[in-house]
C-alpha beads as a LAMMPS data file, in Angstrom:
LAMMPS data file: protein, C-alpha beads

118 atoms
117 bonds

1 atom types
1 bond types

-500.0 500.0 xlo xhi
-500.0 500.0 ylo yhi
-500.0 500.0 zlo zhi

Masses

1 110.0

Atoms # bond

1 1 1 0.000 0.000 0.000
2 1 1 2.117 2.965 1.139
3 1 1 1.246 6.630 1.438
4 1 1 0.411 8.554 4.568
5 1 1 -0.333 12.106 3.478
6 1 1 -3.661 13.084 1.922
7 1 1 -3.646 12.484 -1.795
8 1 1 -4.133 15.135 -4.476
9 1 1 -5.983 12.556 -6.553
10 1 1 -7.555 9.196 -5.647
11 1 1 -8.870 6.836 -8.311
12 1 1 -11.128 4.122 -6.890
13 1 1 -13.350 1.376 -8.194
14 1 1 -11.014 0.408 -10.991
15 1 1 -8.767 -2.395 -12.095
16 1 1 -5.164 -1.216 -12.299
17 1 1 -2.533 -3.680 -13.487
18 1 1 0.709 -3.318 -11.540
19 1 1 4.135 -4.504 -12.602
20 1 1 4.793 -5.682 -9.065
21 1 1 5.175 -9.342 -8.158
22 1 1 3.572 -9.104 -4.697
23 1 1 0.408 -7.465 -6.002
24 1 1 -0.469 -7.519 -9.679
25 1 1 -3.899 -5.853 -9.479
26 1 1 -5.280 -2.954 -7.467
27 1 1 -8.705 -1.343 -7.154
28 1 1 -7.398 2.092 -6.237
29 1 1 -4.443 4.402 -6.794
30 1 1 -3.505 7.584 -4.895
31 1 1 -1.343 10.387 -6.295
32 1 1 0.309 13.205 -4.308
33 1 1 2.884 15.687 -5.524
34 1 1 2.805 14.203 -9.022
35 1 1 3.796 10.717 -7.844
36 1 1 1.890 7.533 -7.092
37 1 1 1.886 7.290 -3.313
38 1 1 -0.390 4.325 -2.691
39 1 1 -2.027 1.394 -4.443
40 1 1 -4.400 -1.115 -2.964
41 1 1 -8.041 -1.798 -2.281
42 1 1 -10.645 0.944 -2.261
43 1 1 -10.750 0.752 1.554
44 1 1 -6.961 1.028 1.918
45 1 1 -6.588 4.009 -0.373
46 1 1 -9.763 5.756 0.816
47 1 1 -7.938 6.516 4.069
48 1 1 -5.802 8.983 2.069
49 1 1 -8.740 11.048 0.838
50 1 1 -9.832 14.251 2.455
51 1 1 -8.673 17.815 2.511
52 1 1 -5.059 18.704 3.135
53 1 1 -4.501 20.261 6.539
54 1 1 -3.597 23.630 5.019
55 1 1 -6.829 23.597 3.001
56 1 1 -8.921 22.747 6.059
57 1 1 -7.285 25.462 8.186
58 1 1 -7.767 28.025 5.423
59 1 1 -11.449 27.085 5.230
60 1 1 -11.847 27.712 8.962
61 1 1 -9.921 31.008 8.935
62 1 1 -9.826 33.100 5.762
63 1 1 -12.706 31.083 4.282
64 1 1 -14.953 31.892 7.238
65 1 1 -13.979 35.546 7.007
66 1 1 -14.770 35.531 3.286
67 1 1 -18.282 34.079 3.657
68 1 1 -18.943 36.731 6.304
69 1 1 -17.667 39.483 3.929
70 1 1 -14.855 40.237 6.409
71 1 1 -11.761 38.922 4.579
72 1 1 -10.209 42.410 4.525
73 1 1 -10.591 42.774 8.318
74 1 1 -9.995 39.234 9.638
75 1 1 -9.233 35.640 8.722
76 1 1 -5.443 35.852 8.447
77 1 1 -2.539 37.357 10.370
78 1 1 -1.673 40.525 8.445
79 1 1 -0.858 44.125 9.324
80 1 1 -4.048 46.157 9.620
81 1 1 -6.358 43.224 10.311
82 1 1 -8.117 42.517 13.599
83 1 1 -5.822 41.007 16.195
84 1 1 -7.965 37.938 16.895
85 1 1 -5.962 34.753 17.132
86 1 1 -5.356 31.560 19.028
87 1 1 -1.914 30.187 19.940
88 1 1 -1.727 26.395 20.233
89 1 1 0.740 24.276 22.178
90 1 1 2.082 22.661 18.996
91 1 1 2.649 23.185 15.318
92 1 1 -0.291 21.231 13.917
93 1 1 1.619 20.724 10.651
94 1 1 4.266 18.745 12.568
95 1 1 1.840 16.133 13.921
96 1 1 -0.423 13.555 12.282
97 1 1 -3.790 14.978 11.221
98 1 1 -5.528 12.572 13.595
99 1 1 -3.841 14.277 16.556
100 1 1 -5.070 17.807 15.849
101 1 1 -7.867 17.416 18.393
102 1 1 -5.191 16.862 21.055
103 1 1 -3.794 20.389 20.584
104 1 1 -4.285 22.645 23.606
105 1 1 -4.973 26.371 23.460
106 1 1 -2.157 28.317 25.142
107 1 1 -3.380 31.833 24.423
108 1 1 -6.446 33.553 22.928
109 1 1 -6.355 37.172 21.779
110 1 1 -9.480 39.130 20.779
111 1 1 -9.257 42.685 19.460
112 1 1 -5.616 42.751 20.543
113 1 1 -6.347 41.855 24.171
114 1 1 -5.477 38.549 25.861
115 1 1 -8.743 36.934 26.926
116 1 1 -7.307 33.520 27.833
117 1 1 -3.885 32.309 28.868
118 1 1 -3.067 28.799 30.041

Bonds

1 1 1 2
2 1 2 3
3 1 3 4
4 1 4 5
5 1 5 6
6 1 6 7
7 1 7 8
8 1 8 9
9 1 9 10
10 1 10 11
11 1 11 12
12 1 12 13
13 1 13 14
14 1 14 15
15 1 15 16
16 1 16 17
17 1 17 18
18 1 18 19
19 1 19 20
20 1 20 21
21 1 21 22
22 1 22 23
23 1 23 24
24 1 24 25
25 1 25 26
26 1 26 27
27 1 27 28
28 1 28 29
29 1 29 30
30 1 30 31
31 1 31 32
32 1 32 33
33 1 33 34
34 1 34 35
35 1 35 36
36 1 36 37
37 1 37 38
38 1 38 39
39 1 39 40
40 1 40 41
41 1 41 42
42 1 42 43
43 1 43 44
44 1 44 45
45 1 45 46
46 1 46 47
47 1 47 48
48 1 48 49
49 1 49 50
50 1 50 51
51 1 51 52
52 1 52 53
53 1 53 54
54 1 54 55
55 1 55 56
56 1 56 57
57 1 57 58
58 1 58 59
59 1 59 60
60 1 60 61
61 1 61 62
62 1 62 63
63 1 63 64
64 1 64 65
65 1 65 66
66 1 66 67
67 1 67 68
68 1 68 69
69 1 69 70
70 1 70 71
71 1 71 72
72 1 72 73
73 1 73 74
74 1 74 75
75 1 75 76
76 1 76 77
77 1 77 78
78 1 78 79
79 1 79 80
80 1 80 81
81 1 81 82
82 1 82 83
83 1 83 84
84 1 84 85
85 1 85 86
86 1 86 87
87 1 87 88
88 1 88 89
89 1 89 90
90 1 90 91
91 1 91 92
92 1 92 93
93 1 93 94
94 1 94 95
95 1 95 96
96 1 96 97
97 1 97 98
98 1 98 99
99 1 99 100
100 1 100 101
101 1 101 102
102 1 102 103
103 1 103 104
104 1 104 105
105 1 105 106
106 1 106 107
107 1 107 108
108 1 108 109
109 1 109 110
110 1 110 111
111 1 111 112
112 1 112 113
113 1 113 114
114 1 114 115
115 1 115 116
116 1 116 117
117 1 117 118
């Protein structure tokens, strides 16, 4: 099988012939960064589907600001925008996606003022 990171493209429900002695046929193929990253059954490769972490975080931040017509005032850390942000105890990009829920909030700032500190 292989893989680990979310795929850019997942093809499922097919019959792919592989030039690989241990497994000559596969139902699904995953591609990330222009390379095949996983082959296997639909169930095995389906685990690699889903949004990339950066895409999901953008949806929650700048995406939320955009749908509320506030993307010029909030949604990203930029000079001139509202100083509303949360500081976590870890870099979520340095941990498996499944562990994001384990992140703890260290600091919350609203309108430039600390409203929570752990």
